[in-house]
N, C-alpha and C positions, 0 to 999 in steps of 0.2 A: 380173729375178729379186731376191732377197730372202732371206737366210737368217736365222730368228730362233728364238732361244733360249727357251721359256718356263720360268722357274724358279720354284718354291718358296721365297717371300723369307720363311717363318716355321719353323715345326718340323713342316711338312706338311700336308695336309688343308685349302690353303686354296680350293679350288676349281678346280683346273686343268684338270679334265676337261671342265667348260662352257667355258672361254675356247678350251681347244685345238678343241672341237668346234664352235665360232664360229669360229674363225681359219682352219680346215682348208678352210673353202667355197671360199679364195682360194689354196689351198697345192698344190703337185705332188705332194709328199711331207712323210708325217709319220712322225716316227722317233722312238721309244723309246729312251733311250740309257744306262738305269741300273736300276739296282734289279729287283723280283722281284715275284713274285704276292702279297709283303706290302703291296704299294699296291693301294689302291682308285680308282679315278676313276668318280664316279656323274654320272651323264646322268641330265637329266629331259627328257620330248619328253610334250606336252599332259599325260598322266596317269599315262606309264609312267614308270617308274624302271630304268635300266640300269646296272650297275656292271663295267667293265672292272679285270681285275687286269693283263694283259701288252698284248693289243690294243692299237694307239695309239688315242686317242680319235676321230681323225679318220676311223675305218672307216664313222660313219655320216653324213657329210657329203660330198656333191659326189663328185668321182670321184678322190679323192686316192689315191695308194700308200702303202700304210703299210708301216711298217719296223721290226723288232725289231732293235737295233742289236746290235753286238757286248759293250758293257757291263752288257748284261743278264744274269741268270742266270735259267734256263728251268725249270720244271716241266713238263714233255712232257704228261703227264696233264691237269695244270691246263690248260695251253694248249689240248689239244685239246677240252676240255669247254667251254672259252671259244669256240672256233672254231664248235662246233656251235650254240651256242647264238647267236651272230651270224647263222650261217646260216641258222636257223630263224626269225630275224626278219625273212628275205627278204633279206637283203645278200650279195652275191657277192663271195667272197674271189681267186677265180681271177684271175690277173695284176694283182689288187691289194694282195696281202698276199706279206711276203717279210721270212724270218727269217737272220740272220747266220749264217754257218759257223762263225764263229769264238766265239758266244755261246758260255757255260758252261750245264754239265745242272745241275740238283737233282736227284740220288737219293734214293730214299727213306733213304737211309742219314745223309745229310744232314738230312734233317727229324728223324728220331731223335735224332740228335747235339746238334739245337737244343733241343729239349725236354729231354733228358736235364740239358746244361749248364744251361740255367735253373732246373731244379729243383736242382740240386746247388748252385746259388749262393744259394739261398734268398732271404733277405732283400734281398743284393744285386744280384737278377736285375735286367738291364738291361731287360726287358719287351719283348720280342722276339714276333712273331707267331706262333712256333712253326714257321715255313715253310719252315727249311732256309737260309735267305738269306746267313747269316753263315756258317756251316759252306761252303758253296758257294764262296764268295769265297776262304775259308780254302784250299781245295783249289787255287783258280784262282792264288793266289800262292803257295802251295808247290809249284806246278809239276806236280800230280799229279791235276787236274781233265781232267773229259773233255767235251769239246764239244760242238756240235751235228752239225758235219762227222762224227764218230766214230759217229754213230749209223747211219750210211750204210752201215757196214762191220763186219758182227758179228763178226768174229774181233779186229779191233780193238778192238770194245766189250768183251768177253769179255775179252778179255786186261787191258785198263784195269782192269774191274772187279774181277777178280780179285786182281790186283795192289794194289788199293785196299783191298779187304778183310781182305787179310794184318793192316796197322795197325789198321783199324777192329773187327774181331772179337777184335783181341787188347784194346783199351779196352773193349768191350762185356762181354767177360766177366771180366775182372781189374778193371777199373777203376767200371765201373756195374754189373757184375751182373746182366746182360742177356742174352737168349736171342743166340747169334750169328745172323749174315746168311747166305743162300744166293745163290750168282752163278746158277744157272739159276731163281730164282725170280725176281729181280731180271732178269734177261732176258726171263721171261716177264711181267711186267708193262709192259714198256718195249716189247713186241712191236707191239700195236696202234696206238700213239701214233705209234711210227717209222713205219708204213706210211703213215699221217695225215699228218705233218708231212715226209715227204721230198720233195715238188713245191715247197714252199715256201722251201726252204734254197738259198743261194747265196750269192756274194761281194756282199755289201750295201754293201761300202766302195766297190768298182767303180762298181755301180750309183749311189749318191748324186753322186760324181766327177763320174759321166757329166750328172746332173742339174744340177749347177753350170754344167758347160762349155756345156750348152745352155741355160743362162741360166734355168733353173726354180725355184719358188719352193720352198723348205724350210724345215720348222717341226720343231723338237726338241723333245719333251716331256719332263720331267724327274718323277722319280717323288718322293715324301717332301720334304723343303724343306733349303735350306741350313743352318739351325741343327742337322741332322742330320747334315749331312757328315762322313764319317769322318776327314777333316783340319781342318777350320773350323766345325764343329759343337761341342756342349758334352759331349765325350769324356770317358768312354767311352760315355754315353748318347745313342748316335747308331746310324746304320744303317752296311752294310757296304761303301757306295760313294760316288759324288761326286755328289750332286745338282747342284752349281753349272755354271756356263758351262764351267769348265775340263773339268769332266766328260763334258760335253755332246760336247766334241771327240774326246776318249779314248775315249767309248762309242760313237763313230759312225765315226771316221774322218776326219772333218770337219777341216779345219785352222782354227786361229782367226782366221787372215785371211779367211775367207770369213765370218764372222759381223759382219752390220750391224744387227742388233736384239736386244738383251737385255732381256725384259720379264720384269718381277717379278711374283709375284702376291701378295697380301695380304689377309687378311681386315680389316675395320673392327675388329676386337678379335684375338687373340690364343688358340689354343688348341695340347694338348700331348696325346699318348698314349703312356701307359707312364712310366717313370720318367727320373728326371734334372731339373736346376735350372729353375725357371719363374719369374724374377723378379716378373713380374705377375699370378702366380696368385690369384684372388679364391676363398677355402674358403668362403664364406658363404653367404646369399640371393643376390647379384648374381651370384655364378658359377654358381650352380643357373638363375637365371632366364637368363644368355645361353646354358646347354647345352639348355634346353629350346626355347627360343625357334628357335635355331639346328640344332635337330636333331643335336647333337653325339655323334652315336657311330658308330664307326668303319665304312666300310665293308666292311673285309674281315673284322674280327673281332667288332663289334659293341659294343666296348669303350665307357665313355662317356669322351668326351674331356675334360681339364682345361680350365678359361677362364679367361680374365682379360683386364684392358684392354690396349689395342694400346700395343706397346715400342718407340718410336722410336728408341731407342738401339740394340736389336738391327736394327731394319730398316736404319739407316742401315748399320751392320757389314755387314748384307749387300748391300745397294747398292754398297758399295765392293767386294767381293771379287769379286762376281759382272759388275761394270762395268755395272749395270743403266741403261738408258736411257731405259725406259718402265713406268709402273706399271698395273697392274691391281687395283683395291678390289674385294672379294666379299663378299657379306652384309650390305650397306650397309643392307638391310631388317631385318636384326636388332636394329639399335640406336633402332628405332620405339621412341617411348612413355619413353625416358629422359629426365629432366629434364637430368640432369647426366651429362655424359659424361668419361671420365678417359684421358690416354695421358700415357705414362711418357716423359718428356722429359731425365731423367738420373739418376744412379744415385750414391747414397752409399755410400761405400767407405771403411773406417776415418778415419770422420769428415770426411772429402772428396767432395765432389761431382765427379763426371765423366760425361763424353758417351760415355766411349770404351768399348766392348765388353769386359769380361775376358776372356780366354782360358783361365785358371785355373780349374778345376773349384770349387777351394774358393772362391774370391773370386767367382766369379757365384753360389753358393752364398749368400755373406754379403752381398750387394748390397744396399741397399733403395732400392726405387724411389721417383722424387722426379717427382709428377703435376701436368701442367696441366689443369685444369677448364675445360671448353669447355659452353656450353648445348647441350642437346638439340632434338627437337623431336616435337609430340603426334602429328602428323599421318602417315597411313601414306604410305611412300614404295614401298611393293611393286609392282613392274612398272612402273614408272615408266621412260619412253624418253628421256626428253629433259631435257638439263643445264637449262632454265629453269624444269622443273616441280618441282622440287627445293625445299625449303625453303630461305631463306637461310642458316638455322643448318647445313643438313647442308654447303651450300656451303661454309659459313665451316670447317666441320671435314673439309673435304677441301681447301682452298687453305691450312691451319694444317699439314698434313701434308705436303704439297709444298713449301711453305715450310721446314718443317726438313729434308726429304731434299734438295732440289735436284732434285728429278724430279717430272715431271708425271703425272698419270693420263691414260691415253687411254681406258680403258673401266672403267665402274664398273656393278655387276651388282645388280640390284636385285630378285633372285629367283632361285630354279633354274632356270627353263626358259631356253633359248635365246633368247627373245623377251623377256625381262626383263631387257635390258641398255641403259646410256647408251654411245653413242660417242660421246668428247668432242671 
């Protein structure tokens, strides 16, 4: 039995989907524990690319039971579309897919408020996907949220929607100068989704505790990355949930004492979507080259990702926050052809050098990265599946990162396909 958490160790988009798909082959349960349909996990099978937003990536591998935990906020319409897509590919969800009855629901008014707030912020916009994630978490924390279990009782659901619309319509009419929403229309929009989702809604916390008692293997899958964590990330340019190992426990109902492996996923370089500080960002030709070679465009929005050198100061902080005891390196093949590869090993702040990641937004914005240059490699490593086949300079790059962090890599990805992987 093992309970492993897979953590995004940067600003998200680290390639967690492929790794969860790979690891799920030996997992009895794969659990998504936070976030919403703002995250996209891209999987590649042969020449077919699949993007999942809510269903755990393990749905395509083995006989794993896939769970959406209580920490996720769910857009019912989007989830139904995703379920239909998976079924059309020939994968069965009956008795394999479960939705927490205490997960909160994203309603049309959450998406509308998300978009209106971003527009109102103007130049200070956070850079959200407009999928209603933040406002849904606001409803949850404000204790006016609607949970999946509420969808099963139409009278309860209508009552809660009508109560919430009193405040929402007041804001729409008076603050945003937008048309008000109608409870009947919202109920009608949800009706088909509710009917299709009802068989999957259950007490997933008890389901997972039973699995642990039976010594079954559980794999916990996060969305986004630690540097977007609402508590530990580059606030306020963060997501609205906790993609950390701590968030894995609160978002699934599994206690911290049950965790025995915490895997951090990092690219061989850095990317970020949306606004916010990014110390190693490259604005010139090198950044464009990384974006082009790495196909760095959002799986959910298609937005181009900002690119930069690997930031070991930030990565060390992430390892500490999560208690990471194993690492995976993705997109190693993107570094092919660089004569010189830089990694950030310290920051300069107010004239002094530090290896401590600052928590104040203004300080993170003001840091100057201090780089160590490492030799690159000319030969392509795409598709390599053995450590010994890696060029010596690629091996040295990996060992340098391991020594700095004090954590070993157990998986190295050399391409998007499941097969293009080195197990160290």
